[in-house]
C-alpha positions in Angstrom: -30.8 -9.6 -12.6 -29.7 -7.2 -9.8 -28.7 -10.2 -7.5 -26.5 -11.6 -10.3 -24.7 -8.2 -10.8 -24.2 -8.0 -7.0 -22.7 -11.5 -6.8 -20.4 -10.7 -9.8 -19.3 -7.4 -8.0 -18.6 -9.3 -4.8 -16.6 -11.9 -6.7 -14.6 -9.3 -8.5 -14.0 -7.4 -5.3 -12.6 -10.5 -3.6 -10.4 -11.3 -6.6 -9.0 -7.8 -6.5 -8.4 -8.0 -2.8 -6.7 -11.4 -3.2 -4.4 -10.1 -6.0 -3.7 -7.0 -4.0 -2.8 -9.1 -1.1 -0.4 -11.3 -3.1 1.3 -8.2 -4.5 1.3 -6.6 -1.1 2.7 -9.6 0.7 5.5 -10.0 -1.8 6.6 -6.3 -1.9 6.1 -5.7 1.8 7.9 -8.9 2.8 10.9 -7.8 0.8 10.6 -4.2 1.9 10.3 -5.1 5.6 13.3 -7.4 5.4 15.3 -4.6 3.8 14.0 -2.2 6.5 15.1 -4.5 9.3 18.5 -4.9 7.7 19.1 -1.2 7.1 17.9 -0.2 10.5 20.1 -2.9 12.1 23.0 -1.3 10.3 22.3 2.0 12.0 20.0 3.8 9.6 17.1 5.7 11.2 13.7 4.2 11.0 11.8 7.1 9.4 14.5 7.8 6.8 14.7 4.1 5.9 10.9 3.9 5.7 10.8 6.9 3.5 13.3 5.5 0.9 11.7 2.1 0.9 8.2 3.6 0.7 9.0 5.5 -2.5 10.6 2.5 -4.1 7.8 0.2 -3.2 5.1 2.6 -4.3 6.7 3.0 -7.7 7.0 -0.8 -8.2 3.5 -1.5 -7.0 1.8 1.1 -9.2 2.4 -1.1 -12.3 1.6 -4.3 -10.5 -1.7 -3.0 -9.1 -2.6 -1.3 -12.3 -2.1 -4.4 -14.5 -2.7 -7.3 -12.1 -5.0 -6.2 -9.2 -7.4 -3.8 -10.9 -6.7 -4.5 -14.6 -7.0 -0.8 -15.2 -6.9 0.3 -18.8 -7.7 4.0 -18.3 -5.4 7.0 -18.6 -2.0 6.3 -17.0 -1.4 10.0 -16.3 -4.6 10.4 -14.4 -4.3 7.2 -12.5 -0.6 7.9 -11.8 -1.5 11.4 -10.4 -4.3 9.9 -8.2 -1.9 7.1 -7.2 0.8 9.7 -6.1 -1.7 11.7 -4.1 -3.0 8.6 -2.4 0.5 7.4 -1.6 1.3 10.8 -0.1 -1.5 10.3 2.3 -0.4 6.7 2.9 3.1 7.9 3.6 1.9 10.5 6.0 -0.2 7.9 7.8 2.9 5.6 8.1 5.1 8.5 9.3 2.6 9.6 11.9 2.2 6.0 13.2 6.0 5.8 13.6 6.2 9.3 15.2 3.4 8.6 17.7 4.1 5.0 18.7 7.9 5.0 18.5 9.0 8.6 19.3 6.2 9.6 21.7 5.1 6.3 23.3 8.4 4.4 23.0 7.3 1.2 21.3 10.0 -0.7 19.3 10.1 0.5 15.7 10.3 -3.0 14.3 6.9 -3.9 15.8 5.3 -0.6 15.0 6.4 -0.6 11.3 5.3 -4.2 11.0 1.8 -3.3 12.1 1.8 0.0 10.1 2.3 -2.0 6.9 -1.2 -3.6 7.4 -2.9 -0.3 8.5 -1.5 1.5 5.5 -2.3 -1.4 3.1 -5.9 -1.4 4.1 -6.2 2.4 3.6 -4.5 2.2 0.2 -6.7 -0.7 -1.1 -9.8 1.3 -0.4 -8.3 4.4 -2.0 -7.1 2.5 -5.0 -10.4 0.9 -5.6 -12.6 4.0 -5.1 -10.3 6.8 -6.3 -7.1 5.7 -8.2 -8.4 2.9 -10.4 -12.1 3.7 -10.3 -14.0 2.3 -13.2 -11.6 -0.6 -13.6 -13.1 -3.8 -15.0 
């Protein structure tokens, strides 16, 4: 019986990860394209990332709640935890840009592209264990 429950948990985990990936690829591909466009027009990388981060986080809340984790719990509680999690995700993204672009001189386009994946991994773990805990 325990082995069956473990296999079911693994299957659900990978389904959630797959759905999270699809949502993430879609929103981040659009967001990164807009980021590149806006920075090529002279907008600063960190301000552009900030605006796009807030927009993307709001859109992805509902997609991840409904599609990825199929969460049916309290929206206020999960929304609050989601906001807290994204504040840490934003700080992580900001620090990555500050360190690797401002201090070490790497191109912001490359750094932001890599940061998307680093932050996405961090967020998935937090969403699964903190924001949408107890999801079916």
